[in-house]
C-alpha positions as CSV (number, residue, x, y, z in Angstrom):
1,M,191.1,61.4,130.1
2,D,187.8,60.8,132.5
3,E,186.8,64.1,133.7
4,L,186.5,63.1,137.2
5,L,190.5,62.2,137.1
6,E,191.1,65.2,135.7
7,Q,189.5,67.0,138.5
8,F,191.3,65.1,140.5
9,L,194.8,65.8,139.6
10,V,194.4,69.4,139.3
11,E,192.4,69.0,143.0
12,G,194.9,66.3,144.5
13,R,198.0,68.6,143.4
14,E,196.4,71.7,145.3
15,L,196.2,70.0,148.2
16,V,199.2,68.1,148.0
17,A,200.7,71.7,147.6
18,A,198.8,73.1,150.7
19,A,200.1,70.0,153.0
20,H,203.5,70.8,152.2
21,E,203.1,74.3,152.9
22,A,201.8,73.7,156.0
23,L,204.6,71.3,156.9
24,A,207.5,73.1,156.0
25,V,205.9,75.7,158.8
26,L,206.1,72.4,160.9
27,T,209.5,71.6,160.4
28,G,210.7,75.1,162.5
29,D,207.7,75.2,164.7
30,P,206.4,71.7,165.4
31,A,203.9,73.3,167.5
32,N,202.3,75.5,165.5
33,A,198.4,74.6,165.5
34,D,197.4,76.5,162.2
35,A,199.8,74.4,160.4
36,V,198.7,71.3,162.2
37,D,195.2,72.2,161.6
38,R,195.7,73.1,157.8
39,A,198.0,69.9,157.2
40,F,195.3,67.8,159.0
41,R,192.7,69.4,156.5
42,A,194.6,68.9,153.6
43,F,195.7,64.9,154.1
44,H,191.5,64.6,155.4
45,T,190.4,65.9,152.1
46,L,192.8,64.1,149.9
47,K,191.9,60.7,151.9
48,G,188.3,61.4,150.8
49,S,189.1,62.2,147.3
50,V,191.5,58.9,146.6
51,T,188.3,56.8,147.5
52,L,186.9,57.6,144.1
53,F,189.9,55.6,142.4
54,D,190.1,52.4,144.7
55,L,193.6,53.4,145.6
56,K,193.5,51.5,148.9
57,P,197.4,52.1,149.3
58,A,196.9,55.9,149.0
59,E,193.9,55.9,151.3
60,H,195.9,53.5,153.8
61,I,199.0,55.9,154.3
62,L,196.9,59.7,154.1
63,H,194.5,58.1,156.7
64,A,197.7,56.9,159.3
65,G,199.1,60.5,158.2
66,E,195.7,62.1,159.4
67,D,195.4,59.9,162.6
68,L,199.1,61.6,163.0
69,L,198.0,65.0,162.6
70,D,194.7,64.4,164.3
71,R,196.5,63.7,167.6
72,A,198.7,66.3,167.4
73,R,195.6,68.7,166.9
74,K,193.9,67.5,169.8
75,G,196.9,67.5,172.1
76,A,197.6,64.0,172.3
77,A,201.0,63.7,171.2
78,G,203.1,66.2,169.6
79,L,204.7,65.8,166.5
80,S,208.6,64.9,166.5
81,S,211.2,65.4,163.3
82,G,210.4,62.0,162.8
83,D,206.4,62.5,162.2
84,I,206.8,65.3,160.2
85,A,209.7,63.3,158.1
86,R,207.0,60.8,157.8
87,L,204.1,62.9,156.5
88,I,206.3,64.3,153.7
89,A,207.5,60.5,152.5
90,I,203.5,60.2,152.6
91,L,202.8,63.3,150.2
92,D,205.6,62.7,148.5
93,Q,204.5,59.0,147.5
94,I,200.8,60.3,146.9
95,D,202.3,62.9,144.7
96,R,204.1,59.8,142.3
97,W,200.9,58.1,142.4
98,I,199.0,61.5,141.2
99,D,201.9,61.6,138.1
100,A,201.5,58.1,137.5
101,L,198.0,58.3,137.2
102,E,198.1,61.2,135.1
103,R,200.7,59.1,132.9
104,E,199.5,55.5,133.0
105,G,195.7,55.8,134.4
106,E,196.9,53.7,137.7
107,I,199.6,53.2,139.9
108,E,202.2,50.4,139.9
109,A,201.5,46.9,141.3
110,G,203.7,47.1,144.0
111,A,201.7,50.0,145.4
112,A,200.4,48.0,148.4
113,G,204.2,47.2,149.2
114,I,205.3,50.6,148.9
115,A,202.3,51.7,151.8
116,E,202.8,48.8,154.2
117,R,206.6,50.1,154.2
118,L,205.6,53.8,154.9
119,L,202.8,52.6,157.4
120,I,205.9,50.8,159.5
121,G,205.9,52.8,163.0
122,A,202.8,55.0,161.8
123,P,200.3,55.2,165.1
124,R,197.4,53.5,162.8
125,A,197.8,51.5,160.0
126,Q,194.4,50.7,158.7
127,A,192.3,52.6,157.1
128,I,188.4,52.9,157.2
129,T,186.6,52.5,154.0
130,P,183.3,53.2,153.0
131,A,183.1,49.6,151.8
132,D,184.7,48.5,155.7
133,D,181.5,50.8,156.7
134,E,179.1,49.0,154.8
135,Q,180.3,45.4,156.6
136,Q,180.2,46.9,159.6
137,A,176.4,48.1,159.3
138,S,175.3,45.2,157.7
139,T,173.8,43.4,160.8
140,P,170.1,44.9,161.6
141,A,171.6,45.0,164.9
142,E,172.4,48.0,164.8
143,P,170.5,50.1,166.8
144,W,170.8,53.6,164.5
145,L,169.3,51.5,161.5
146,A,166.2,49.9,163.7
147,A,165.6,53.1,164.8
148,L,165.6,54.6,161.3
149,L,163.5,51.6,159.8
150,E,161.3,52.2,162.7
151,R,161.0,56.2,162.1
152,R,160.6,55.1,158.1
153,A,158.8,52.7,157.5
154,A,156.2,54.0,155.3
155,V,158.5,55.3,153.2
156,V,160.6,52.2,152.8
157,A,157.3,50.2,152.6
158,Q,156.3,52.7,149.1
159,G,157.5,50.9,146.1
160,E,160.1,47.9,144.9
161,D,163.6,49.8,143.7
162,A,166.7,49.0,146.0
163,L,166.8,51.5,148.9
164,V,170.2,52.4,151.0
165,A,170.0,53.6,154.3
166,F,173.0,56.0,155.6
167,R,174.2,57.6,158.8
168,Y,176.5,60.6,158.9
169,A,178.4,61.5,161.9
170,P,180.3,64.6,161.5
171,D,182.9,65.1,164.0
172,R,182.7,68.2,166.2
173,D,185.8,70.2,164.0
174,A,184.0,69.5,160.9
175,F,182.8,73.7,160.6
176,F,186.7,74.6,161.3
177,R,187.3,72.5,158.6
178,G,185.3,74.9,156.7
179,E,183.0,71.4,156.1
180,D,179.0,72.2,155.8
181,P,177.5,68.4,156.2
182,L,173.8,69.8,155.9
183,A,175.2,71.0,152.1
184,L,177.0,67.9,152.0
185,V,173.6,65.7,152.3
186,G,172.0,68.4,150.4
187,G,174.1,66.9,147.3
188,V,172.9,63.3,148.0
189,P,171.1,61.6,145.0
190,G,167.9,60.0,144.8
191,L,167.2,61.5,148.5
192,I,163.8,60.4,149.5
193,A,163.4,60.4,153.8
194,L,166.1,62.7,156.2
195,D,166.2,63.2,160.0
196,I,168.8,65.2,161.7
197,L,169.3,64.1,165.1
198,P,171.3,65.2,168.2
199,P,174.3,62.9,168.6
200,D,173.2,61.6,172.3
201,G,169.4,61.1,171.6
202,H,168.4,64.9,173.0
203,W,169.1,68.4,172.1
204,P,170.9,70.5,174.6
205,A,169.2,73.8,175.8
206,A,169.5,77.1,173.5
207,D,171.8,78.6,175.8
208,A,174.2,75.2,176.2
209,I,174.8,75.4,172.1
210,E,178.4,75.8,170.9
211,P,177.5,77.7,168.1
212,F,181.4,76.9,166.4
213,E,180.9,73.1,167.1
214,C,178.8,70.6,164.7
215,G,176.5,68.3,167.3
216,M,174.4,66.4,164.9
217,V,174.0,63.3,163.0
218,I,172.3,63.2,160.0
219,E,170.3,59.9,159.0
220,G,168.7,59.5,155.6
221,V,167.0,56.9,153.1
222,S,167.8,56.8,149.0
223,A,166.9,55.2,146.1
224,A,171.1,55.7,144.2
225,T,173.6,53.1,144.7
226,P,175.7,52.2,147.4
227,D,178.5,53.6,144.4
228,A,177.0,56.8,143.9
229,L,176.5,57.2,147.6
230,R,180.2,56.6,148.4
231,Q,180.9,59.6,145.5
232,S,178.7,61.7,147.7
233,F,180.3,61.2,151.3
234,R,184.1,60.6,149.0
235,L,185.6,63.2,151.2
236,V,184.2,61.9,154.8
237,P,184.9,58.4,154.2
238,D,185.3,57.6,158.0
239,Q,182.3,59.1,159.3
240,V,179.4,57.6,157.4
241,R,177.9,54.0,157.6
242,F,175.6,52.6,154.8
243,H,173.2,49.8,154.9
244,S,170.7,48.0,151.8
245,L,167.8,47.8,152.5
246,A,165.9,44.5,151.9
247,A,162.4,46.7,151.7
248,R,162.3,49.0,148.7
249,A,160.8,51.9,147.6
250,Q,160.6,54.3,144.7
251,P,162.2,57.7,145.1
252,A,159.3,61.0,145.5
253,K,159.2,62.1,141.8
254,G,161.2,65.3,141.2
255,D,163.3,64.7,144.2
256,D,166.0,62.2,142.8
257,S,168.8,65.3,142.6
258,G,168.9,66.4,146.1
259,L,169.3,69.9,147.1
260,P,170.8,72.4,144.8
261,L,174.5,73.1,146.2
262,A,175.6,76.8,145.5
263,A,179.1,77.2,143.5
264,S,181.5,79.7,144.0
265,V,184.0,78.1,141.5
266,L,183.1,77.4,137.8
267,R,185.5,74.3,136.7
268,V,185.8,75.0,132.7
269,D,187.3,72.4,130.5
270,A,191.0,74.6,129.3
271,R,190.2,73.8,125.5
272,R,187.2,76.0,125.8
273,V,189.1,78.7,127.3
274,D,191.8,78.5,124.6
275,A,189.2,78.9,122.0
276,L,187.7,81.5,123.5
277,A,191.4,83.2,123.8
278,D,191.9,82.4,119.7
279,D,188.6,84.0,119.2
280,V,189.8,87.3,120.8
281,G,192.9,87.1,118.6
282,E,190.8,87.0,116.0
283,L,188.7,89.8,117.3
284,I,192.3,91.9,118.1
285,V,193.3,91.2,114.2
286,A,189.7,92.8,113.1
287,A,190.2,95.5,114.9
288,N,193.4,96.4,113.6
289,A,191.9,96.7,110.2
290,F,190.6,99.9,111.3
291,A,193.8,101.5,110.8
292,P,194.1,101.5,107.1
293,L,190.8,101.9,106.6
294,G,191.2,105.4,108.4
295,D,194.0,105.8,106.1
296,R,192.1,105.3,102.9
297,A,189.2,107.6,104.2
298,E,191.5,110.1,105.1
299,A,191.9,111.1,101.1
300,L,188.0,111.0,100.3
301,D,186.8,112.9,103.5
302,A,188.7,114.2,106.4
303,G,185.0,113.7,108.7
304,F,184.8,110.0,108.2
305,A,188.2,108.9,108.8
306,L,187.9,111.0,111.6
307,D,184.5,108.8,112.2
308,I,186.3,105.9,111.5
309,R,189.0,106.5,114.1
310,A,186.7,107.2,116.5
311,A,185.0,103.8,116.4
312,Q,188.5,102.1,115.8
313,A,189.3,103.8,119.1
314,G,185.9,102.5,120.7
315,L,186.6,98.9,119.7
316,E,190.3,98.9,120.8
317,R,188.8,99.6,124.3
318,A,186.1,96.6,124.2
319,V,188.8,94.2,122.8
320,G,191.3,95.2,125.2
321,R,189.0,95.0,127.8
322,L,187.7,91.6,126.7
323,S,191.3,90.4,126.7
324,R,192.2,91.6,130.0
325,S,189.1,89.2,130.9
326,V,189.9,86.1,128.8
327,S,193.9,86.6,130.5
328,A,192.4,86.8,133.9
329,V,190.5,83.7,133.2
330,R,193.2,81.6,132.1
331,L,195.1,82.8,135.2
332,I,196.6,79.8,137.9
333,S,198.5,79.8,140.7
334,L,202.1,78.8,140.1
335,A,201.9,76.1,143.4
336,P,200.7,73.3,141.8
337,T,203.6,73.3,139.3
338,L,206.0,74.3,142.0
339,A,204.5,71.6,144.3
340,R,206.3,68.8,142.6
341,L,209.9,70.6,142.9
342,P,210.4,70.2,146.7
343,R,210.0,66.2,146.2
344,M,212.1,66.1,143.1
345,V,215.0,68.5,145.4
346,R,214.8,65.1,147.7
347,E,215.5,62.7,145.5
348,I,218.0,64.1,143.3
349,A,220.0,64.9,146.4
350,D,219.5,61.8,147.9
351,G,220.4,60.1,144.5
352,L,224.1,62.4,144.6
353,G,224.4,62.0,148.6
354,K,223.9,65.8,149.0
355,P,222.4,67.2,151.3
356,V,220.4,70.1,150.2
357,D,217.8,72.8,151.6
358,F,215.3,73.9,149.1
359,A,213.1,77.1,150.1
360,V,210.5,78.5,147.6
361,S,208.9,82.0,147.8
362,G,206.1,83.6,145.9
363,E,204.5,80.2,145.0
364,Q,200.9,82.1,144.6
365,V,201.9,84.4,141.9
366,E,199.9,83.9,139.3
367,V,200.5,83.1,135.1
368,D,199.2,82.1,132.2
369,K,198.1,78.6,132.2
370,Q,200.4,78.0,129.1
371,I,203.0,79.2,130.8
372,A,202.4,77.2,134.0
373,D,201.7,74.0,131.9
374,G,205.1,74.3,130.1
375,L,207.6,75.8,132.8
376,F,208.0,72.5,135.3
377,E,210.6,70.9,132.6
378,P,213.0,73.6,132.5
379,L,213.1,74.2,136.4
380,L,213.3,70.7,137.0
381,H,216.6,70.8,134.7
382,L,217.7,73.5,136.5
383,V,217.7,72.0,139.6
384,R,219.1,68.9,138.8
385,N,222.1,71.0,137.0
386,A,222.3,73.5,140.5
387,I,222.2,69.9,143.0
388,D,224.8,68.0,140.1
389,H,226.7,71.0,139.1
390,G,226.4,73.7,141.6
391,I,226.3,72.2,145.3
392,E,229.3,70.5,146.3
393,D,229.6,67.3,148.2
394,A,229.3,67.5,152.3
395,A,233.2,67.2,152.2
396,T,234.2,69.7,150.2
397,R,231.7,72.1,151.8
398,A,233.1,71.7,154.8
399,R,236.7,72.3,153.5
400,S,235.7,75.7,152.2
401,G,233.6,76.7,155.4
402,K,230.1,76.3,154.1
403,P,227.7,74.3,156.5
404,A,226.9,70.6,155.3
405,N,223.7,71.3,153.6
406,G,223.3,73.2,150.6
407,Q,221.3,75.8,149.8
408,L,218.9,76.2,147.0
409,A,216.1,78.7,146.7
410,L,213.3,79.3,144.0
411,A,212.1,83.0,144.4
412,V,209.0,84.1,141.9
413,A,207.8,87.5,142.1
414,R,205.7,89.6,139.4
415,D,207.5,92.6,137.4
416,G,205.0,94.3,135.4
417,D,203.6,92.5,133.1
418,D,206.5,89.7,133.6
419,I,207.7,87.0,135.6
420,L,210.8,86.8,137.4
421,M,211.7,83.4,138.7
422,S,215.0,83.1,140.3
423,L,216.7,79.8,141.1
424,S,220.0,80.3,143.4
425,D,222.5,78.0,145.2
426,D,225.4,78.5,147.2
427,G,227.7,76.3,145.4
428,A,231.4,76.1,144.0
429,G,230.0,79.1,140.8
430,I,230.7,78.6,137.0
431,D,234.7,78.1,136.8
432,R,235.0,80.2,133.4
433,A,238.0,78.5,132.3
434,R,236.7,75.1,132.3
435,V,233.8,76.6,130.6
436,R,235.8,77.8,127.4
437,D,238.1,74.3,127.8
438,V,234.8,72.2,127.4
439,A,233.5,74.3,124.8
440,V,236.9,74.0,122.7
441,A,237.1,70.4,123.3
442,R,233.7,69.6,122.2
443,G,234.2,71.9,119.0
444,L,231.7,74.6,119.7
445,I,234.0,77.3,119.7
446,E,237.8,78.1,118.2
447,R,240.3,78.8,121.3
448,E,241.2,82.6,120.1
449,A,237.5,83.1,120.1
450,A,236.8,81.5,123.5
451,D,239.8,83.5,124.9
452,A,238.3,86.6,123.9
453,L,235.0,85.9,125.4
454,S,233.8,88.9,128.0
455,D,232.5,86.9,131.5
456,A,228.6,87.2,129.9
457,G,229.8,85.5,126.7
458,T,231.6,82.9,128.6
459,L,228.5,81.9,131.0
460,A,226.5,81.9,127.8
461,L,228.4,79.1,126.4
462,I,226.6,77.0,128.9
463,F,223.5,77.0,126.1
464,A,225.0,75.9,123.6
465,P,224.0,72.6,122.0
466,G,226.3,70.0,122.9
467,F,227.6,71.6,126.1
468,S,227.7,69.2,129.7
469,T,230.8,69.5,131.5
470,A,229.6,65.9,132.7
471,A,232.3,63.7,132.9
472,A,230.1,60.3,132.8
473,V,226.6,59.4,132.5
474,T,224.9,59.1,135.7
475,G,220.9,59.2,136.8
476,V,221.1,63.0,136.7
477,S,223.5,64.1,133.8
478,G,225.8,63.5,131.2
479,R,222.7,61.9,128.9
480,G,223.0,65.0,125.8
481,V,220.1,66.8,127.4
482,G,221.6,70.0,128.6
483,M,220.9,73.4,128.8
484,D,220.5,74.4,125.5
485,A,217.3,72.7,126.0
486,V,216.2,74.7,128.7
487,Q,216.7,77.6,126.9
488,A,214.9,76.1,124.2
489,A,211.7,75.6,126.4
490,V,212.0,79.2,128.0
491,E,211.9,80.7,124.8
492,R,209.0,78.8,123.5
493,L,207.0,80.4,126.0
494,R,208.7,83.9,125.2
495,G,210.6,84.2,127.6
496,G,214.4,84.7,128.6
497,V,217.4,83.5,130.8
498,E,220.1,85.3,132.4
499,I,222.8,83.7,134.3
500,E,224.9,85.6,137.6
501,S,227.4,83.5,138.9
502,V,230.4,84.1,141.9
503,P,233.0,81.2,142.1
504,G,232.9,79.8,145.4
505,H,229.8,81.5,146.0
506,G,227.1,80.3,143.9
507,T,225.0,80.6,140.9
508,R,221.8,82.4,140.1
509,F,219.3,81.9,137.0
510,Q,216.8,84.0,136.3
511,L,213.9,83.4,133.9
512,R,211.8,86.6,132.8
513,L,208.5,85.6,131.2
514,P,205.8,86.6,130.2
515,A,202.1,86.9,132.4
516,N,200.1,87.0,129.4
517,A,200.0,84.5,126.7
518,I,197.1,85.3,124.7
519,T,198.7,88.4,122.7
520,T,202.4,89.1,121.9
521,R,203.2,92.6,121.2
522,L,205.2,93.1,118.1
523,L,207.0,95.9,116.4
524,V,206.9,95.6,112.2
525,V,209.9,96.4,110.5
526,E,211.3,96.6,107.0
527,V,213.7,94.7,105.3
528,A,214.2,94.3,101.7
529,R,210.9,96.1,100.7
530,D,209.3,93.1,102.8
531,R,207.9,93.4,106.5
532,Y,208.4,91.3,109.3
533,G,207.3,91.2,112.9
534,V,210.0,91.2,116.1
535,P,208.3,90.6,119.5
536,F,209.4,93.5,121.7
537,D,210.6,90.7,124.6
538,Q,213.6,90.3,122.1
539,I,214.2,93.9,121.3
540,S,216.3,96.4,124.0
541,E,215.9,99.2,121.9
542,T,215.7,100.9,118.6
543,V,218.4,103.5,117.2
544,R,218.6,105.6,114.2
545,V,222.7,106.2,113.2
546,G,224.4,108.1,110.8
547,A,227.0,107.0,108.3
548,D,229.8,108.5,110.8
549,R,228.7,106.4,113.8
550,L,229.5,102.8,111.6
551,I,232.7,101.4,112.0
552,P,234.3,98.9,109.7
553,L,235.5,96.5,112.3
554,G,237.5,93.5,111.1
555,T,235.3,91.9,108.5
556,G,232.2,93.4,110.0
557,T,230.9,96.7,111.2
558,A,230.4,98.0,114.3
559,C,229.2,101.3,116.0
560,V,229.4,103.0,119.7
561,L,226.5,102.7,121.7
562,R,226.0,104.2,125.5
563,D,230.2,104.2,125.2
564,R,229.9,100.2,124.1
565,T,231.3,98.9,120.5
566,V,228.6,96.8,119.4
567,P,228.6,94.8,116.2
568,V,226.1,95.7,113.7
569,L,224.6,92.8,111.3
570,S,222.4,93.4,108.1
571,L,218.7,91.5,109.3
572,A,218.2,91.0,105.2
573,G,221.9,89.4,105.1
574,L,220.6,86.9,107.7
575,L,217.6,86.4,105.6
576,G,219.5,85.7,102.6
577,M,218.3,88.8,101.2
578,A,220.5,92.4,99.9
579,D,221.1,95.3,101.9
580,D,220.3,98.2,100.2
581,G,222.7,100.4,103.0
582,G,220.8,103.6,103.3
583,F,221.6,106.2,106.1
584,P,220.9,107.3,108.5
585,A,221.1,103.4,109.6
586,K,218.3,102.5,111.8
587,L,219.6,99.8,113.9
588,L,217.0,97.0,116.2
589,V,219.3,96.5,119.5
590,T,218.8,92.8,120.9
591,R,221.2,90.6,122.7
592,A,223.0,87.5,121.5
593,G,225.1,85.2,124.6
594,G,224.6,88.1,126.9
595,E,226.0,91.0,124.7
596,P,224.7,93.4,122.5
597,V,223.9,93.2,118.7
598,A,222.5,96.0,116.8
599,L,220.5,94.6,113.4
600,R,220.2,96.7,110.8
601,V,216.7,97.4,108.9
602,D,214.7,99.2,106.4
603,G,212.4,101.0,108.6
604,F,210.5,100.8,111.5
605,H,206.6,100.7,111.2
606,E,203.7,100.5,113.8
607,R,203.2,98.5,116.8
608,L,200.8,95.7,117.2
609,D,199.2,93.9,119.5
610,A,198.5,90.3,117.7
611,M,198.3,86.5,118.1
612,V,200.9,84.6,117.2
613,R,200.7,81.0,115.8
614,P,202.8,78.5,115.9
615,P,204.5,78.0,112.5
616,S,203.3,74.7,110.3
617,G,204.7,73.3,107.2
618,L,207.6,74.7,105.6
619,L,207.8,77.4,108.1
620,A,208.2,74.7,110.9
621,G,211.9,73.9,109.8
622,L,212.9,77.3,109.9
623,P,213.9,78.2,113.4
624,M,214.5,81.5,112.9
625,V,210.5,81.8,112.4
626,R,208.6,82.1,115.3
627,G,205.2,82.0,114.5
628,T,202.7,84.0,111.6
629,T,199.8,86.4,112.5
630,V,197.7,88.0,110.3
631,T,197.6,92.2,109.9
632,G,194.7,94.5,109.8
633,D,194.8,94.5,106.2
634,G,194.7,90.5,105.9
635,A,198.2,90.3,105.1
636,V,200.2,87.3,106.7
637,L,203.3,89.1,109.1
638,L,206.1,86.2,109.4
639,V,207.3,86.8,113.2
640,L,210.7,86.3,113.4
641,N,212.5,84.4,116.4
642,I,215.9,87.0,116.7
643,S,217.8,85.2,119.1
644,E,217.9,82.0,116.4
645,L,218.9,84.7,113.8
646,V,221.9,86.4,115.7
647,A,223.2,82.8,117.5
């Protein structure tokens, strides 16, 4: 993908998110001046960005939206609910076109017709583009061009290379929007002449200057091509005019790059950051190798062993700082990922004929880029499920005494090293009896076992492969992609899903995800003389129990933990190996279907932070293997997926 396009996809979604955030404020307070200004700046910058890719339909509708906001900003007209709805529709369409650019590299052939429909009723349907400005400025009768040629006649007559004259007239609110006209012009390529002039022909007295208003016009001559100049002025296309000069000149040597621009943000290819994270993982493995070396040295020289452990401690501190630094570099805000959800909610709700109010909070929480990239699809499926299966239609809600509009809310919060995401609705809730009936009808569970399930176990059935309560195939449900896909996607991100549901009042799905995706905290366990890694996020607790605590139950074994009967399974047996059955028993407690399950192991060993690599080759076909890592002594450690083993 083109580097410029990649940058636009990131920045475009950030700007769409910023505009949506401002419009959400304006929905409740149309006169909020700060929100109007923020929305205007986002539309203005988006409009400039799309000119780089010849997206005339996008440019037209953004210009219309910008005009609408500019009139409100200057007090010429207030924003009505219809105006805000039109602005939201414009942003939604821009968001769709950004998605199309990412998938296919271009927008659909009917984009112009879509833009025309959106422009109906807009205050101004035609956008001003740099190309239009060039045509308007092409006549030498323009006073600014004649004056520029007179002032810079010597420069224009120096050589024979093509030149372009430009006139940049930033509006008075440029500083307020965070624009820096001088820095922008300083980045113009091939700049060989520059004049800063008063807009009305004379400079005001010093005591009459308003420092917060931009009062200047910048004219110049460049040896760059018109296309290169348009790229430099892409964010302010309606404030600049160009003219290709008949006279030609060479730019001064060494001055074809313009003035340097200070950069506060460094954009780095994500693959380079990923490679750096891999190197940190290798460094962690190297640091872990000191522990067995210290143990071996202990038998030879206690002082030497102490020196090795001191060196290990220093190296681990340095590696820890480096790991945290790289993790911080990979952190990105969830806002761009979540910004697409409001549009999806509107489209799904409209398709189902259900009015839905959607609220998002905590979207500025930062997570690892890998988590953010893999989060949208499971969230979208949860949203579809909530609107289709959870929220009732308006008539049903009226009979239940609920407001006509369904309420859907997504809340994001940081909880230590984890991210908690809660998606809640005020719909009908989950009918446990129907869930059990559907599971039995689909052959997922026997009737006797279904009737014996606890509340949590019943709710966990919706994650079973093949489970669906959809009676017919629609554009939203019944296509064979169930909640098991959500659970699988979340587990790939080393997370988990929990459900709470109150019949008649709604449902809440809670996702717990790690904020850091570079390393995984593992507990090394021994099973039948082999060692395996178990991720800490799959462990509730570890306990040791005597023989008297294990109780035969049916064909299996159980024990009582915290006044609750918990089934005990042999991890060796689940892996197809013999269990020596020694005592005291060492139990690793996890959860399956929302219920605690204890796994019997032969021993607990060290805890370590490791980079877990996805399984490959034959291991890729084993769902109970999450991946592999390398221990300090160079051995390969299989990392188990406990949830698959006990499912």
